[in-house]
Structure formats: structure tokens, C-alpha cells
N, C-alpha and C positions, 0 to 999 in steps of 0.2 A: 494528240498529246502535245503538251507544252513542258518540256523538261526543265527543271531549276538548276540542278547541279551535276547529276549523274550523267556521264557520257556512254553511249553505245549501249544502253540497258535495253535489251531486246524483248525478253519474256520473263514474266513471273507468274508463279502459281500459288493460289490460295487454296488450303485445304479447309472446307466448310463454308456454307452459304448463309450461316445465321448472321447476326447483326455485326458480330465481330469480323467475320470474313467479309461482309458486304462494305463496311467502312474501310477496311484494309484494301480491298480492291479499288474503291473509289480513290484512295490516297495513290496507290500505285499506278493508277491510269494516268498520272500527271508525270511519272517518271520512267515508264516503261512503254515500248512500242506495242506490246501485247500483254493481256492479263487474262489468265484462265482461272476461273473457280471451279473446283471440283467437289461436288456434293453426293454424299453416298445415297441420300434418299431421293425419290422422285420429287420434282418440283413442278408445280402448275401455277399458271398465271392468275392467282386468286389468293385472298388471304386464306391461310390454313395453317394448322399446327401439324408438323411432320412427325413420323414415327421417332426420329432421332432427337426430338424436341418435346419431351414429356412435360417440360415446365411452361411451355408457351401458352397453354390453356389457362393458366392461372394469372391473377393480377400481376402487372407489370407498371413500374413508374418510370418515366423519362424525365430525369431531373432537369432543372433549368439549364445547367451547364450543358447536358446533352443536347437539349433543343437548340442552344446557341451554335453547337458544333454541326448539328444537322442543318441548320440554316446557312452556315458557311460553305458546307460541301454541296448542298442541294438548294440553291436559291429557289424560292417558291414553294418549297415543300409544305411550309406551314398553311398556306392557302389551300393546297390540295388536300391536306389532311382534314381540315375543318370543312372544306365543301363536301368531303366524303362522310362527314359525320362525327369527327373528332370535336371535343368540346374544349374551348380555350377559356381559361378564367384566372382571377387573381388567387394565388395559392392560399394566402391567409384569409381571404374573404369567402371563397368558395368551399374551403374544407372545414368541416366541423370535426375537431380533433380532441378526443378525451384522453388524458394521461395523467397519472399520478394524482388522482382524486378530483380532477376538474377539467373543464374545457378550455383550451387555448383561446385567447381573445381573437375575435374575427375582425378584420378592418381591411381597407384597400392598401396593400403593401407596394404595388407596382411590380411585384414579381409574378410573371404570367406563366402558366403551365398549360400543357395539353393532356387530356385523358383520352384514352382509346385502347383498343386491345392490341396485345403484342403482335398477333398475326397481321392485323391491319397496317400497323406501323411498319413491320418488315417488308410487307408487299409493296408499299409505297417507296421504301428505300430501295428495294430490289429493282422496281421498275425504272427508277432513275439510273442505278448502277448499270443495268443491262442496256440502257438507251445509249450509253457511251460506245463509240464505234470500236474502241480497242479492248472492250471487256467481253468475254464469252463465259457462259456458265454451261458446264456439262454435268447434268443430274444423273443419278443412279450409277455414280463412278466412285467406288470405294478404294481410297489410297491404301495400299498394302505394305509399302515401304519406300525408303529414300534411295535415289541414285546417287553415287558418290565417285570421286577420283580413286584411283587405286590406292593412294596413301591414306584415303579416308578424311582428308583434311577439308574437303570441300563437298558440299552437297550440289549436284548437278541436275537434279529434277526428282520426279517421283515415278513409281510404278503403281498402276491402278487397275482394277478389275472393273470392266464395263458390264454392267448388269443388263444393260439394253441390248447387247450383242453377244449372248451366249456365254457371259461370264469370261470373256477373253481378257488377257492380261496385256496392257500396253505400257510403254514407257514414253514419259513427256519431259523433254529437257526443259531446264530453266535455269536462268542466272540467279534468281531468289525464290526461295519456297517459304511461304508463311503458314504456320500450322495455327489455324483459328477453328479447330474441330471441337473446341469445348473441354469440359472437365475430364472426359473420357479419352482425351488425346493419347496417342500412342508415342508421344515424343520422348517420354522416359525410356521405354523399351527400345525404341530406334537408337537413341544415344547410347545405351548400354551394349547394343549389338555391335555399334561402330567403335567401341573402346573407349567412350567418354564417361565420365563420372556424372551420376545424376545430381541435380541440385537439391540442397537442403529444403525439406518440406516442413513448413509450419502449419500445424492443424490446432483447431479449436472446436471441440466436440460440443454441440449444443442440442442436438436431437430435436430439430424443429420439424413439425409436420403440420401440413395444412390441406384444406379442401376447398374446392371452388365450385360455384354454380352460377349459371346465368339466369336472370329474370326479366321479365317484361317491365319496361319503364315508361311512365308518362313523359312525353316530350318536354313537358314544361319543367320537370324535376331535373335540374342541372347541378346539383350540388354533391359533394362527396362527404363521407363519414369515416373517420378513423377512430376505432376504439382499441387504443393500445394495451398491451399487457402491462401490469404493474408489478415488476419484480422487487424483492426476491420471492414473495409469495404467490402473486398473481401470475399465472402462466398462460392465460387465454386472452386472445384478442381477435378483432375482426375488423375488415376493411371493405367498404362499399364505394364503388366508383360508377359514374356513368360512362357508358362506351356508345360507339357508333351503333346505328341501327335501333335506337330507342330502347336500350337494354341496360340493366344493371349487371355489373360483375362484382360478386361478392367472395371474398376469400377469408376463411376463419382458420386461425392457426394457434398452435399450441407449443410451448417450449418443454424441453427436458422430458420428452415422451408423452406428454399430454395430448394426444392427437384427437382431432374432431372425428366423429363418426360420419359415415357416408350413406346412411339410411336417413330417409325423410325426417322422421321424428327426432333422431338423435342429432342430426345436424342442426335442426331449430332449436333443440334444447341447449346444444353448445353455444349457438348465438345468444340465446337468453341468459347464458351463464357469464358473459363477458362484462367488464366493469360498468358499462352503461347500456341502456335498453334501445338506443336509437335504431340500430340495424335490425334487431329482431322486430320492432314494431312495424318497419317499413315492409320486411320481407314476409312477414306472417300473413300478410294480405296480398301479397305479389304472386303473379302467375310464373311458374318455373318454366324456362325454356330449354333446359339442358339436364343431364344427369350430373351427379356430383363426382367431381374428379379429385382423387386424393394425391398427394405428393409428399414425400419424406426427404428430408435434407440433414444428413447426419452430422456434417461438420464443415466449417469453413476451411479453406485450404489455399495456401499461398506457397509457390515454389520460387526459391530465391535463385533464378538464373543470373542475377547481376553479380553473385559472388562466385561464379565459377571462373576458373584460370584457363580452361580450354573449352573450346566450342567449334564445331564445324562452320566454316564459312558458307554463305549462301543459304542460311537456315535461321528462321526466327519463330518465336512462340508468342502468341498474343491472345487476349480475352481470357475466358474462364480456363483455358489451358495454362495460363500464367498465373491467375489467382481468382478464386471464386469465393464470394462472401455469402453470408446469411441472407437469403433472398428477401426476407421480410423488409429489410431496409431499402430495397429498390434501387441499388446502386450498379447492378451488373451492366445494363446497356450503357449508362454514361460512361463507366470506367473503360469499357471497350472502345467507345468513341474517343475518349482521351488518349488512350494508347495508340490508336490510329493516327491521331493529330501529332502525337509526340513523333512517330516514325516519320511523317510528312516533314516536320521541322527538321529532323536530322537529314533526311535525304537531300533537303534544299541546300543543306550546307556541305555536302560531300561531292567529291569528284570520282570517287570509287566506292564499290560495294565492299572492298576488303576491309576487315575489321568492323563491319557495320553492327555485329552483334553486341559489341562492348557498350557504345553509346546508347543503342536501342534498349537493352536491358536495363541500364542505369536510369534511363528516362522512364521506362515503363514502371519500374520499382518506385520512383518518385511519384508517378501518378497513382500507384495503387496504395501508397502509404496511408494518405487521408481516409479513403473509404474503409480501409482494412482497420485503422485505429478506431474509427467511428463504430464500426460493426462488432468487432470483438471486445471493444470497451463496454458497449451495452450488453453483449452476451454474458460478460463476466459479472453482470449484476447477479446472476444465477450462480449460487455456490456449486451447484451440480456441473456447471460448465468445466471441461477439462482442457488444459493447454497451458502454454507458458504465458503467465501474466505478468506485466510489468509492475514494479514496486510502486508506480505512481497510480496505477488503475483504480484502486479503491478511493484515494484521494480526490481523483478528477471525477469519478462517478458521483461522489457526495457533492462536489461543487456543481456538476451538470444537473443533478437532481434539483438543486436550487434554481438553476436556470429554467428547468421544465416548469417549476412552480411560479416563476416570475412571468412565464409566457401566459399564465392565466389571466394576468392584468396588465402587462407592461407591452405596449406595441413595439417599442424600440427593441427590447430585448428579443421579443419574438421575431422581428424582422431580421436581426442578425443570426439568430438561431437557424432561420430558414435559409439564409445565405450560405451558412456552413453545410447544413444538411443537403443543399443543392449543389455542393462542391464548387460554389463561386468564391468563397472565402476560406482561409484555413482556420482549423478549430481554435488556434490560439487567438484568434479575433474575439473569442469569447471571454478571454482573460484581460482585455484592454481596460484601462482605468474607468472609462464611461460605462462599459457593461458591468464591471464588477460592482461598481457603486450602485447601479440600478438593482441588480440581483440581491445584493445584501439589504438594500433598502426595503425589499418586499418580504423579507424573511419572517416578519411577525404577523403577516395578513392572514396566514391560514395555519392554524394550530394543528391541523391534521398533517400537513406538509412537514412541520417541525418534528412531529413525532416519527415520520418515515426517515428523516434525516438522522435523527437520534439512533435509530435502529442500525444504520450504517456506521 
């Protein structure tokens, strides 16, 4: 351990060993003598989707910003991933993306991404984290509550049930507890039991449902295909990516309750019904390697911990337990990594853990702002979406639609759009004079695009 700022920090506990928990543990390993990860499911040393991770069998995206953070905390991981079968490629050049009536222009942008399955990536990260001498993972251990001082002003550890040892209950002291247990976190319940107010919750109901299947892939096929839904009327999309093991992973999804079937014929019919035929044409001739896995995601949810006036010392909430977005946009893993990075920067500047929750929740909220705005802004293209909508949303969506249309022809606009989508640049960069001029210059090149703009 090489501490930067905190003195005499002995033990930290992380609840949950998904990617949010693993990145948090990696950060804490630089500031604490010992870090213990508690995971309720059994964990084996191989790529796998655990019972508590129903979403990991589906297509996931590690945005360019997330890959940069992974490189920072795990030097050499990119080579390990590609040696194991992950595919690296230029995002603009390797992805054939159909949206709003046309394909985005393909060119060498210099923005490199990795494609692989979520269990494969998480396994590599977990191996790196557990190779640290001061990090321990205890699996099949379900945290049942928080330990506190008598005045309940400070969390002093956790109570957990060890399912490997006759369901015995144990106490584990800690100077800091981080809850990275996901959207189903018990944080709200625990806070109310301790007499604290729960944070304001912001919810946008979009009723997304999708289904995923794995197919055999010719090793020479290393491209990706994205057929996005075209709101407000088009509700169906599909996404095909190459992953390790010479396989395709395909996820077909629908908005506002238009869910894909999970039988063979129905699934293929759904793929045939999306706005472009590319994915159906590939998979109608491919060999399936798995069953069809369904998943439903009713709403994006954000908990505004940063607005609380009281919060127990020694306790933080991170990852999907803090905010979870419509997974169609692939922002979750990168958001969790950014929150862990924000925690690292704060710990480097502090000499004490006292009051840590205030700057961390402010920093995490700042990290979450951009992916939240991007996700719910797109969701509100559907009039059926339910939630609090900014007065600027419709205007911004009308402009971003013109950006989408410009990406069919303009490399510079598409390159900047990709930087925003990969959380490298703020959304406001799409409103720079240079991009504004190029977007409006394209407005007369597609009459169909103008008709869609007029509908808005």
C-alpha cells in the first residue's frame, strides 16, 4: 500500500464484487492497510455470470473513458484482454451504425475501443484486484446490516451471514464501508433504520426490455453492427458485437413495453423487424450457441445523496446503488469506474475520513450528470416515457437529431459525437460554433431527416 493522504487508515469493506466494487477496492488498496470485499454469491476463478448479476449475460459496452481508467489502474490489462480474445478496433471504423434513416459514416477516427463479454472483462479486473496483497474477497457472504457507534453517527463495520459456514453471522469492523451492491442495495433501508432521511429519488420510466443470444462467429468477422431504434414511432433496435471465443453476442431490445420474444422464430422475426436488415441477415445463417436470455428494465433511477444534510460517517454508496441508467446506452461500467476515480482523487487530498461523504457524493453526482442527461434525454424522445423532463429537453433533442443526421456524412461531427458518447467530452461540445455550423450545413442533404425534425 502507498497511501497518499489518509493517515492510519487500516481497514475498508466493499459490499459487492461486481465492477463497481472491484474498481472501488482497487482505489482503496492505495489508501488502506487492508481491503475486504464481501460478495453474497459464490465466486469462481473464471468468467461467469452470477445469480445476483442477471444483466451480465447481455451485451455490455466499455466506453473509451472507461478503458482509459482501466489502463490507469491496471497497467497492461488491455494486452491481457486482447491476448484472451477481446477485439480492439477503431470505434468509427469497425462499427456499422444505423440510426434515424441512415448509416453513420465509417472512417478511421483514432478512438479505439475493446469488445468482449462482460463476464470476461470482470474476470480480468477481478484477477488484477485480488493479486494485490492487501485485498481479500470473501464470497457467499451476505451483508445483513451496518455496525455503528451508539449515537449512530458513524458506521464502524458490517454484519454479514457466511453461507459457507452454516449461515453463521459475523461482525467485521471497518473504518470505511462502501456499498457497491447494485441497484438492489439495502442502503435506503439501513439509513432509515438508523434515523436518517432517504435521498430524493429521480426516476424515468421507459420500460425497456431486451433479449440476448450467443452465436458462432467466423474469426475473420471482427466488425460490429448497431441498428438503433428510431423514436418516437420506432421502438425496436438490435446490436451485434464480436466477443472472445469466436462468438457473436446479439441483443435485441424494445422500448415502452415492446419486448422481444424468447422463442427461436419470434426472436428472429423481431430482428427482421428492426430498421435495417444487417443483423438478421448475419444471424439467420449463424449457429446459435446459447438459449435466449430475456431482461426487463423498467426505469432509470438516480438517488441524490449529494443533497442530504445528514449522513453517517464511514459509509459511502457507489455505482448502480447511486445511479443506474437505461442499459441500452452502455454507460454503467464507465460510470462506476469514474465514481471510483473520483473517490481516489478525494482521498489523495484528505488527511482524515471525517466528512468524506460530502465531497464524495458531490463528486459522484458530477460524474453521473453527463450519462444521466444523455440517457434520459434520449428516453424522452418517446412521449410514453414518464418522469420529470427539463424544459430544454425537446429543443435539445431536436438539435441532437440534426447531429445524428449529420453523422451520416460528416466525419468531424461524428468524431465529436463519439467523444461525447464515450464520456470524453461534455455534451456542450456539440454546441460549439464549429460543430453547429457543420450540423446546420448538412440540413438539406436528406429530405427524410427534415421530415423527422419537423415532427418534433
